[in-house]
N, C-alpha and C positions, 0 to 999 in steps of 0.2 A: 390839324383838320378831326373834326369828332367824331361819331360818330360809333361801329360797330369795332374798331379799335382801338376807341382811347385815345387817337393818337390827333397831336395838335394841329390846326391852322396851322399855316407858314407861307411867307410865300417866296415863288421858286422862280428861277430864269426860263427863259424859255425851250433852253433844252432840256428844260428836269420836269416836261410836260410830261412827257410819255411817262417817265418814272410814276408820275403821282397821277398820271387815268389807272395805271396800272393798280396804281393801292389802294382806287376809290372803287377798283369793280371787287363785289359783292365775290368771295365761295367760288356761286355758283357759276360766275360769269367770265373766271376764272381760268376752272377746271370741268362745270357741265359739271359737277355732283352738284344736282337737285335736295339732297339731303331727309329720303323720301327712303322706303325699304327698297324698291329695285334700283334705287341709286343712290346710297347712304354719305354724307359727310365722312373723307376719310381725316384722320386723327396721326399724325407722326410724335409716339412717347420715343425717348433718347434718354436711357438709365444709366446712368452713370458707370452702378456695377450694379454685379449678382450677388457679388458675393457677402452681402448683408444680408442678413435676416428682415432687418427694415427694407429694406429698400424690393424684395423679396417681396416682401405682403403691400408694396406699394404699387406697385404691378397687380399686383393679386387684385387689391381694391380700386385699378381707375379699369380693370379686366371686368367685374362686376358687374362697376357702374354704369361705363357701357354696352354689356352685354345684357339691360333692362332699357336700349334705345335699338332698334328696328332701322332707325334711318341714321344709322352710324359706324363706324367700322374703325380703328386700331392697327398702325400699327406700332409692332413693338423691338425698340433695336436694345442690346445691353452694351453696351460701351468701354465693358471690360475693365475697367477704372482710368484709359485714356485719354485723356484730354485732348486730343489729337484725335482719334478715331469719333469721337464725343461734335466732335469742330465735322470731321469729314460727314457724319448722317443729318446731323443739322443742311447744310450745301444738299446733302442726295436727299431729305425730302424736300427742298425749295426745289430742287431741279425735279422730281416726283411732280408735282404742283398738291401737293396736300394741301386740305381747307383748313389744317391746322396746327400747329408742333408743340408738345407736351414735355418738359425738359428738363430734366435733375441733375443739372452739372454739379462736375465732379470739381472743378475753382472756379472762381470767379473772371481773372481775368481773360484764361485762352479763350473761356466761350462769351465771353463781350462780346467780339466782336462779331461774329456768327452769328448769337441774335437777334442781332442788329439790322445785319444786313438781312437777315429774313423777314425782322416786322418793317423794315423800311420797303421789302422788293411786296410789302402788301397781305405779308400771311401771318394772322396774330398768333404772338407766341405766348402761351402759360408758362411759366415760370420757377417752378417748386420749388419747394425746400432749401432748397440754396440758390444765393441770392448771384444776377450779376452785375457788375458795372454799370452805371450810368440809369437812364430811364427810357433805353429803344427795348420795350418790351410792352407787351397790350397788361399783364397784370405777375401779378408775384402772389403765390399762398403758400404760408408758409409758421410756424408757429415762433414767437420769441424765445431766439437760445439766449439772450442775455436774463432777460427775464427767468425762464426756467435755470439758466449756470448760479444765478443768485437767489435762486427760492432753495437751492443745491446749499449753496453754500450758507447757506441764513443756519433751514435745519440744521448743517451737522454742528454748524455753530454752537446752540441753543446742543448741542442734545452735547456734545465735549462740557459744556457748562465755559467755553472761553478757554479752554485751554487743552495743546493734543498736540499729536507728528501726523502728521499727514500727508497722503501720497496723491499727487494728480494725473492721472495718464488723457492723452488729451489722442481729440480724433487725429485730422489733415488740418495741420496749423497751417497749408496756405488755401484753405476752406473758410466761406463766414460762418457757419457753425460752429465751429473745433474753436476761430478767434473769440466767436460769442461767449462761447457756455466755457472758456477759461476768463475773459474779464468778466462774467455777471459773475461767478466762483468768488475773483477773487474779491467783488464785490459785497457777496454778501456775507466775506468770514469778516472784512471787517477789519481788517491785522493791526491795521492803526489803532486800532481802538483795545484789537486783542492778541495783545501781544505773546501770552501762552502758545495765541498757534502761529505751529510751522509745519511750513511745505517741502518737507524734509526728501522730496524724491518729488520730481518731472522726470515722464518720457512723456513720444512721441507713438501711439499703435496704430495709428493709420482707419481708426474706427473697428480693427480686425482682430478678431478673437486669440490666434496666439501669435500676432506680437504681441500682443498685450501681457500675454502670460510671460514673454520672455522680456518685456520688460519689469515686470512686478518681480521676475528673478533675482534684478536684479538690484531691482528697491529693498527687496530680503535681504539681499548680500551683504546692504552697504547699511542696514539699520538692523540693531538687536529689539527697538522699540515702535510702532507702526499703531496708531488709532483707529485710523479709517486711511481707505482709499477711496477717492471719487473719481468713476472712467466716465467718457466725454458720454458711452452709449451702455448700453445690458453687455452685453459681449465681451468689450473689455473687461468688464467690473466682474462679469465671468472668468475669465480667466485668470486673472488674479485674486479670485476665491481658488482655482482649481492649482495653483501656484501658487499657495501660502496652504492647503489641502495637502501639497506633496509634500511640505517644507514643516507638515502636522504645527503650522501657525492660524489655522483658518479661525479657531477662536479667539484669536488676540486681536480680531482690529474688527471693522465695521465693513461693507462693501453699498455703495451707494453710486446707481446706476441712470440711464434717461432712455428712452424710448415706451417702456411699460406693454414692450405687446402686450393680448394677453398670452401665447404660449409662451414664452418666452420670456421677457423681464417681468411680467405678473408672477408669472408658475414661480420664482424665484426667490419671493418674495415669503410664497406659498408653499414653499420648502426650505426656509430659512437659509440659503442662500443667498441672498439680497436683505437688507435691514432695512434699504426707501431704493422708490425707484419714483422719476418724475413722465409723463405724458409726454411722448413728442408726438403727433398725429402724424398723421403719410400723407394728407391730404390726397389718397387718390379721389377718391369719392366727391370731394370738392370741385375738382381740377376739374370732373366729366358738368357733373354742373354748371361751372360758369364756361367751361367749352359751348357748351348748348348754345347758353345765352349769349357767347359770344357769335356765332353763328349764327344763332338767328337775329340779329342785329340788335339786341338790347344792351346797353348801356353797364359797365363791368364797374368795381373801384379797381385803380388802380394797386392799391396794397390790400388784404386780405389773411390777418392774422389770424390761427386759431387756436386754440384757448390749451389748458393745462392742469393737471390730476398728479395730485401725490400719491402713491401707495404702498404703507406701511404695514409692518406684520398686525398695527393692532387694526388699523382698516381694508384691511382686499377683501375684509368678507362681505365688507359692504359696497364694493365698486370703487375704493380710493375717497380723496376726496379735493373738490377743484380749488383752485387759487386762483383769487377773481384778479 
């Protein structure tokens, strides 16, 4: 089936006709919400956690964008980093009869089924930042994490001249962004051609600054020389810098992160804490724009890729440089 939810046409047996009719209904027909100021469309937003500043910013961006539209109301939920909780939130949104769901999943596998079930029930689903498996959703919005990781690896390789000792602090490796930022990083380093580059420590910090600090303490204890720390997000890079500073070694190495929030990663660059950070846009404003298009019955792309920028101490004053 095509149309407002971007669903493909398919042939179904007689037993599936009732479900097909449900899927074919508009949000107003299913819930009675007219999309007016008096009867606004209802969006359910499930955030995987609010323990990361970047995710707090995502919710803030969604809230700010939605506030500009009187015919829209967003219900926010925090899954507190629990996939089972997030699954229950999606199921609750379905039972409540929301008009559209926005979800930023903790992990792909555990959230794929509930997202697909909501989609099959005829509720449009926008997957934000972290992908789920398969194609049973309306649209995915996010940046290219492989590209960002690759650009980070390339930048580090060039800064080191093809020779140096590196620490990688990984995000949650059961999440697609963590896997992609690692894969892209290794591609950018080109270790086969640059045999002088060596990853001397790799730890999983699950996107959290305290965990990154503990992992970095282990890296410092086992390595007398470290040239660069690459963390999958800016809190991780900052946690690593705090650990290095506590050991009196922060000036021995460079620190590179991802996210580049104005009040966080970009500020760290201005302060000389980070040598570089790569923008990972939250997609919050874009999610509301796309949600409104879907609710109005417009076609939307299945995948929307957001751009990135590099911020260094040399270009931070001019707002960083876009990466083509």
